[in-house]
N, C-alpha and C positions, 0 to 999 in steps of 0.2 A: 447336414447337407442333404440327406435323403438319397434314395436310389436314383440311378441314372440309366439312360439308354445311350449307348455309344455305337456309332457306326464308323468303321475305318475302311476305306477303299485304298488298296495298293495296286496300282497299275505298274507292276514290277518290270515288265518287259521280257521279251523272249531271250532265253539263254539256251544254247545247244544242249540237247539231252546228254551228250557225252562230256559236258563241262563238269569240272569238280564241284561247282556250285549246286548241281543237281544230284551229287553223289551222297547217298545216305551214309555210306561207309567212310568217306573222307571228311566231309564237313557237316554231315547231318541233313543235307538237302536244304532247300530254300525255306522251308517252314522253321526248322531248328536254327538255321543260319541267319535268316532275315526276319521272318514273321515273328520270331520270339521278341523282337524289339517292339512290335506292334502290340503284342500281348502285354509287355511291360508298360507301354504307354497307357493302354486301357486300364491296367491295374492302378496306375498312378491317378488317372482321371476318375476312377470309381472309388478310390480310397478304400480298397478292400482287396482281399485275396480271392483268386479263382477257386471256385468250389466244384464246378463240373465243366466238361468240354463235350461238344458235339461238332463233328466236321463232315462235310460232304465234298467230294472231289469230282472234278470233271474227268470222265473216263472210268475205267474199271479198277485201276491199281493205284492206291495211294503212294506206293514207292515210286511209281513211274509218273504219276500225274499230280503230285503234291504241290506243284508250282501253280496250280489252279484250284483253289480251295475256298470254301466259305466255312468260317469257324464261328461257332456260337459259344460264348463264355458266360457262365453264370457265376456271380460273385456272392460271397458270404452275406453281404449287406442287401441282397436282393437286386442289385444292379445287373444289367445285361450288356454284353458287347458283341457285336458282329464284326468280324474281320473278313473282308473279301480280298483275298490275295490272288491276283490274277497275272499271268504272264502272257495272256493271249489278246491283250488290248492294243490299241493304237498308241504309238509313242508320242503323238502330238497332244494326247489328252493328259490332264494333270496326273502326276505320278502318285501323289498322296492327297487324300481328302478325309477330313475328320469331322464328324457331326456329333454333337452332344445335346441331349434332350433331358431337361430336368427342371422341376419347380416352375413350370410355365415359361421356360427360356429355351432357346435354341441357339447354339454357337456352332459356326462352321468355319473351319480352316481349310483353305484350298491351296494346296501345294506350298504351304508355309509362306505364302505371299499375301493372301487376302484373308482377313478375319472379318466375319459378319456375325452380328448378334441380333437376335429378335427377342423382345421382352426384357431387355436390359436398359433401364432408364438412362438417357444421356449418351448412349453409345449405339451405333448401328454398323459402322464399317471402318476398316483400317487397311491400308495397303503398305507393304514394306518390301525390302529386298529379300531374296531367298535366304533364310537363316534356319538351319536345322539344329542349331545349338552346339555345333562341334567346338567352337572356341570356348564357350561357357563350360562345356563338359571337361575340357582339358584343365581349365582353371580350377574346377571342383576337384578333379583328380589330384592336382598338385596340392591343393588345400587338404585333401583327405590324407595324402601321404605325409604331409608335414604335421598334421594334428592327430592322425589316427582315427578321425571321425569317418563313419561310413557314409557314402553318397546314397546308396540304396540299402535298406536293411537286408541282411543275408537271408532272412526267412522269405522275403519277397522274391529275391533272386531264385531261391530254391523252388518256390511256388511257380514262378514263370517257367523254369526249366521243366518241372513236372508237367505243366500244362502243355508246353511245346511237344514233349514226348508223347503225351496223350493224343494230341492232334494227329501225329503220325500213326499211332496205333489204331485210331478210329477210322473205320472204312466208310460207314454211312449210317446216319440215324441211330447211333448207339451213344448213349450218354455215359461218359466215363467219369466217375467221382474222383476227385483229387484229395488224397489224404493230407490233412493239415498237420 
């Protein structure tokens, strides 16, 4: 498959500073509570584990401003992912946008409704209803419970958790290595 470059933009929306969603103590804040899913998505798309993390925040304090962060992930296979997790955008703009660049191809998913592909013979665009995969996720969960098969390998879950914690520890321009 080769290395990939992934860009994920999350227009998360404003949540009051005193909300439990922003509390590091209660739910880990929005990076650990929500952006972790984007790290997991990038890990899946890159077919590799996070090797290092760098993050920059809007403002001076990651604990206070972690809801506006740009996260750079480096993967073991040489892939890179950038997650722009922003709470200060306009709510009329798409909430989620994913771009993947690899082997002369570019794939773009806009708000889980529009899929565009460049460099993919026979395919250029598809529109669909909003589907974030929740129904499929529950079907996989039931299957996993019945069969004992893992949906996501535990080592990937641990790697994503460590990467999420590293994002919070990282104030700016410091690369934090993730032990595998």
